[in-house]
C-alpha positions, 0 to 999 in steps of 0.5 A, a space after each residue: 824895635 825893629 832892626 833895619 834890614 841889612 842890603 847886600 853891597 857890591 863893591 866895584 870889583 865885583 860889578 866889574 867881575 860880573 860884567 866881565 862875565 857876561 861878556 865872556 859868556 855873550 863872545 863865547 856864542 857863534 852868531 847865528 846863521 840862518 838860510 832862507 827857505 824855498 817859497 813856502 819853506 822855514 828857514 834853517 839854522 846852518 853852521 859856518 862850515 855850512 855857510 862857507 861851504 861852496 862844493 854843492 855849487 854846481 854851473 849852469 847852461 847861462 855860465 857855459 853860454 857866458 864862458 863860449 860867447 866870452 871866448 869869441 868876443 875875446 877873440 875879435 878883441 885880439 884881432 883888433 889889438 893886431 892891427 895897432 902894430 903898422 897903423 898907430 903912431 901913438 905910443 899909448 895906443 900901443 901900451 893900452 893895445 899890449 894891455 888888452 892883448 895879455 889880459 885878454 888871452 890870459 882871460 880866453 885861456 882861463 875860460 878854455 880850462 874852466 870849461 873843459 873841467 866841467 867837460 864843456 864844448 869849447 868853441 870854434 875859434 873863427 864862430 865870432 866871425 859869424 856872431 856880429 848879431 847875436 854878441 852885444 857890441 861885436 863889431 861888424 865885417 864893414 867896421 872891421 874892414 874899416 879899421 884895417 884900411 885905417 891908418 894914423 890918427 884916422 886908425 886911432 880914432 876907429 879902433 878907440 871908438 870901436 873897442 869901446 863899442 866892444 868893452 860895452 858889449 862885454 859888460 852887457 854880457 855880464 849884466 846879462 849873465 849876473 840878472 839870469 836866476 841860478 847863474 854865477 854862482 860858482 865863486 869862479 865865475 863870479 869873480 871872472 865876471 866882476 873881474 871883466 866888468 870892473 877892468 873894462 869900465 877902466 878901460 872904457 874911461 881910459 879910451 874915453 880920455 884918449 878919445 877927447 885928446 884926438 879931438 884937440 
């Protein structure tokens, strides 16, 4: 008589222990990080520290031009908001102008410090008067003259239309920067450009709503 072969029996506790052990082993293994190679070159595995290390990132000519140009761009916006106080009776417009004044002064200081820290030249503070055809959204001398001469509701309308144009120009500058190969690789610059894009888009929406109210 042939005796039956006895197969090992695994109880529930043993099975759970094995599954838990496998989970611990998998969890202990860090995810694989792969850095793409240059065209025609292989990829390579890198560590988490290498993946987050930005010490080797350097700014380029496009980054410098963006910061120098944006300082001049902001300078004209400050000239525009300086006209609001004695030309507009709108409390909402004055609040908007104050917000733009404070935020863009702070940003101009940050951009100057960024350029100085990298040994780049600071732009001529009056250069934006010559840059109407060079930077997107800049108001022409005629537009600035018309804004300066206006009062009341007429001023409010010209200001909102002009500042919307101005802000849209800043968004174009950010778009062009981000579309330039190798540009905006520095985290500080990328974060700044992203903040400009977000903040000015919000202000454009607000100004369009204010324009709509003026039309009632």
